[in-house]
C-alpha positions as a Python dict, from the first residue, in 0.01 Angstrom:
ca = {
    (1, 'M'): (0, 0, 0),
    (2, 'I'): (-393, 36, -144),
    (3, 'V'): (-361, 400, -45),
    (4, 'L'): (-142, 446, -284),
    (5, 'D'): (-250, 336, -543),
    (6, 'K'): (-618, 515, -476),
    (7, 'L'): (-423, 864, -472),
    (8, 'E'): (-254, 741, -820),
    (9, 'Q'): (-615, 682, -956),
    (10, 'A'): (-717, 1022, -827),
    (11, 'L'): (-393, 1189, -1009),
    (12, 'L'): (-515, 1033, -1354),
    (13, 'A'): (-862, 1090, -1345),
    (14, 'Q'): (-781, 1470, -1329),
    (15, 'F'): (-524, 1463, -1506),
    (16, 'G'): (-494, 1156, -1750),
    (17, 'G'): (-741, 1243, -2038),
    (18, 'G'): (-691, 1481, -2379),
    (19, 'D'): (-438, 1408, -2661),
    (20, 'R'): (-153, 1413, -2434),
    (21, 'P'): (-170, 1169, -2167),
    (22, 'I'): (32, 1197, -1778),
    (23, 'H'): (209, 965, -1593),
    (24, 'I'): (168, 902, -1267),
    (25, 'I'): (461, 684, -1067),
    (26, 'T'): (512, 645, -699),
    (27, 'E'): (870, 631, -592),
    (28, 'P'): (1129, 494, -666),
    (29, 'S'): (1109, 376, -1021),
    (30, 'N'): (1327, 383, -1359),
    (31, 'A'): (1062, 512, -1517),
    (32, 'M'): (1040, 821, -1695),
    (33, 'A'): (796, 1043, -1960),
    (34, 'R'): (799, 1341, -2098),
    (35, 'R'): (447, 1431, -1905),
    (36, 'E'): (453, 1298, -1564),
    (37, 'I'): (337, 1335, -1210),
    (38, 'R'): (593, 1159, -966),
    (39, 'I'): (467, 1064, -626),
    (40, 'I'): (728, 1052, -325),
    (41, 'V'): (689, 907, 15),
    (42, 'T'): (939, 1106, 255),
    (43, 'A'): (792, 986, 588),
    (44, 'Q'): (540, 860, 782),
    (45, 'R'): (376, 939, 1191),
    (46, 'L'): (198, 739, 1410),
    (47, 'N'): (-2, 908, 1693),
    (48, 'N'): (-275, 779, 1896),
    (49, 'L'): (-618, 853, 1880),
    (50, 'D'): (-876, 843, 2180),
    (51, 'L'): (-1089, 544, 2215),
    (52, 'M'): (-1426, 547, 2204),
    (53, 'S'): (-1527, 313, 2411),
    (54, 'D'): (-1355, 103, 2626),
    (55, 'E'): (-1523, -183, 2499),
    (56, 'V'): (-1342, -226, 2198),
    (57, 'A'): (-1062, -544, 2094),
    (58, 'F'): (-831, -241, 1920),
    (59, 'T'): (-557, 82, 1988),
    (60, 'P'): (-687, 305, 1735),
    (61, 'Y'): (-397, 509, 1570),
    (62, 'E'): (-365, 804, 1308),
    (63, 'L'): (-126, 741, 1036),
    (64, 'M'): (7, 1035, 837),
    (65, 'L'): (219, 931, 546),
    (66, 'D'): (417, 1262, 429),
    (67, 'L'): (434, 1285, 32),
    (68, 'L'): (647, 1507, -232),
    (69, 'I'): (340, 1511, -504),
    (70, 'S'): (635, 1628, -810),
    (71, 'V'): (462, 1761, -1157),
    (72, 'R'): (707, 1734, -1449),
    (73, 'L'): (662, 1837, -1807),
    (74, 'S'): (963, 1792, -2100),
    (75, 'G'): (987, 1950, -2372),
    (76, 'G'): (992, 2265, -2659),
    (77, 'N'): (873, 2563, -2621),
    (78, 'S'): (751, 2650, -2937),
    (79, 'N'): (443, 2913, -2993),
    (80, 'K'): (472, 2871, -2608),
    (81, 'L'): (356, 2534, -2568),
    (82, 'L'): (565, 2470, -2262),
    (83, 'S'): (471, 2740, -2097),
    (84, 'G'): (103, 2730, -2152),
    (85, 'Q'): (98, 2417, -2017),
    (86, 'A'): (298, 2512, -1737),
    (87, 'I'): (7, 2720, -1617),
    (88, 'L'): (-241, 2520, -1667),
    (89, 'H'): (-143, 2227, -1525),
    (90, 'S'): (-28, 2457, -1195),
    (91, 'T'): (-360, 2633, -1174),
    (92, 'V'): (-572, 2308, -1210),
    (93, 'L'): (-286, 2095, -966),
    (94, 'A'): (-339, 2391, -708),
    (95, 'E'): (-739, 2376, -701),
    (96, 'F'): (-731, 2040, -673),
    (97, 'L'): (-458, 1972, -393),
    (98, 'A'): (-550, 2280, -209),
    (99, 'K'): (-909, 2411, -252),
    (100, 'R'): (-1105, 1996, -283),
    (101, 'L'): (-1173, 1785, -15),
    (102, 'I'): (-997, 1496, -168),
    (103, 'V'): (-1130, 1170, 10),
    (104, 'L'): (-1004, 804, -114),
    (105, 'T'): (-1251, 551, -44),
    (106, 'G'): (-1162, 190, -32),
    (107, 'V'): (-814, 200, 93),
    (108, 'D'): (-849, -62, 399),
    (109, 'E'): (-554, -331, 369),
    (110, 'V'): (-419, -561, 643),
    (111, 'L'): (-83, -483, 696),
    (112, 'P'): (198, -781, 740),
    (113, 'D'): (335, -811, 1023),
    (114, 'M'): (741, -805, 1055),
    (115, 'S'): (702, -1030, 1452),
    (116, 'A'): (836, -1361, 1477),
    (117, 'E'): (617, -1401, 1836),
    (118, 'L'): (300, -1238, 1710),
    (119, 'M'): (-33, -1445, 1883),
    (120, 'P'): (-323, -1562, 1698),
    (121, 'G'): (-588, -1280, 1577),
    (122, 'W'): (-314, -988, 1643),
    (123, 'E'): (-268, -774, 1339),
    (124, 'L'): (-215, -445, 1240),
    (125, 'K'): (-433, -323, 973),
    (126, 'I'): (-552, 84, 829),
    (127, 'V'): (-925, 97, 827),
    (128, 'G'): (-1206, 313, 663),
    (129, 'D'): (-1108, 643, 419),
    (130, 'A'): (-800, 835, 371),
    (131, 'E'): (-776, 1188, 322),
    (132, 'L'): (-529, 1384, 131),
    (133, 'V'): (-420, 1726, 421),
    (134, 'Q'): (-236, 1999, 439),
    (135, 'A'): (-156, 2037, 96),
    (136, 'K'): (108, 2345, 21),
    (137, 'R'): (344, 2453, -276),
    (138, 'L'): (736, 2408, -242),
    (139, 'R'): (850, 2498, -541),
    (140, 'S'): (793, 2582, -933),
    (141, 'G'): (1018, 2690, -1244),
    (142, 'F'): (1165, 2596, -1507),
    (143, 'A'): (1553, 2367, -1603),
    (144, 'G'): (1747, 2490, -1847),
    (145, 'E'): (1651, 2886, -1826),
    (146, 'Q'): (2026, 3041, -1854),
    (147, 'A'): (2082, 3465, -1755),
    (148, 'G'): (2302, 3664, -1887),
    (149, 'E'): (2291, 3889, -2253),
    (150, 'E'): (2534, 3683, -2452),
    (151, 'Y'): (2256, 3383, -2409),
    (152, 'E'): (2002, 3315, -2742),
    (153, 'Q'): (1747, 3109, -2660),
    (154, 'H'): (1651, 2903, -2897),
    (155, 'K'): (1233, 2778, -2938),
    (156, 'T'): (1341, 2445, -3021),
    (157, 'D'): (1542, 2408, -2723),
    (158, 'L'): (1410, 2103, -2438),
    (159, 'Y'): (1334, 2269, -2153),
    (160, 'T'): (1127, 2119, -1826),
    (161, 'W'): (896, 2255, -1602),
    (162, 'R'): (858, 2135, -1283),
    (163, 'E'): (620, 2184, -933),
    (164, 'D'): (668, 2026, -622),
    (165, 'W'): (412, 1998, -320),
    (166, 'Q'): (415, 1859, -43),
    (167, 'A'): (103, 1665, 157),
    (168, 'S'): (7, 1464, 344),
    (169, 'L'): (-213, 1106, 382),
    (170, 'A'): (-432, 1120, 651),
    (171, 'M'): (-568, 794, 804),
    (172, 'T'): (-698, 583, 1078),
    (173, 'V'): (-537, 235, 1211),
    (174, 'H'): (-599, -23, 1419),
    (175, 'R'): (-431, -246, 1595),
    (176, 'V'): (-622, -537, 1672),
    (177, 'F'): (-618, -818, 1965),
    (178, 'P'): (-845, -1108, 2076),
    (179, 'N'): (-994, -1074, 2399),
    (180, 'P'): (-845, -1293, 2647),
    (181, 'T'): (-1036, -1599, 2737),
    (182, 'L'): (-1212, -1580, 3053),
    (183, 'Q'): (-1069, -1812, 3319),
    (184, 'H'): (-1269, -1754, 3616),
    (185, 'M'): (-1476, -1513, 3819),
    (186, 'T'): (-1441, -1445, 4161),
    (187, 'F'): (-1724, -1280, 4412),
    (188, 'I'): (-1630, -1115, 4708),
    (189, 'N'): (-1837, -1114, 4999),
    (190, 'D'): (-1851, -790, 5170),
    (191, 'N'): (-1966, -900, 5476),
    (192, 'T'): (-1752, -1164, 5566),
    (193, 'G'): (-1478, -1119, 5244),
    (194, 'S'): (-1467, -1511, 5188),
    (195, 'A'): (-1473, -1551, 4808),
    (196, 'I'): (-1627, -1750, 4580),
    (197, 'E'): (-1484, -1835, 4230),
    (198, 'V'): (-1722, -1925, 3931),
    (199, 'P'): (-1562, -2107, 3576),
    (200, 'P'): (-1635, -1999, 3314),
    (201, 'Q'): (-1889, -2192, 3204),
    (202, 'E'): (-2086, -2167, 3489),
    (203, 'A'): (-2078, -1765, 3464),
}
């Protein structure tokens, strides 16, 4: 979907600079990197929206894509390098996801309709922009941590820091349908009750 491509681009623009680039990966994927942000679509919801006018040829919906955004950094912690990177990424991620208005423009897309009996002119499409909403941190910490007095930590051990956020992408979907062809018009005389039918070419 175009909206996921746009989200990847927004995350890459925020975290992809410097001499230590980060990889943006949308699941499912076998790709792995020492520095990565993984996007997992966990659910979708389609809610009815009110019509602004009766004179429209579509039914509007709100589409909510629920996401898990997971940042993962791997490496040793010599000179507290990984600890510092984890604090930096956690702070920037919180500011980016929870404190900004993130609008993804240009996400318009006609969705393939899988109906075998689709009438001509009917289509389901995403329109307008998408907004990232309801961002919330779920968990944050290091894998590979050990507890106990007998455990000796070495500076060169490989660790993985991971922080997970949940969020939703909100966008508008239109079910477009063609207006039926006018077949005839019928006028009823209130006094006599008689009906007069007018063909469309004379209406």
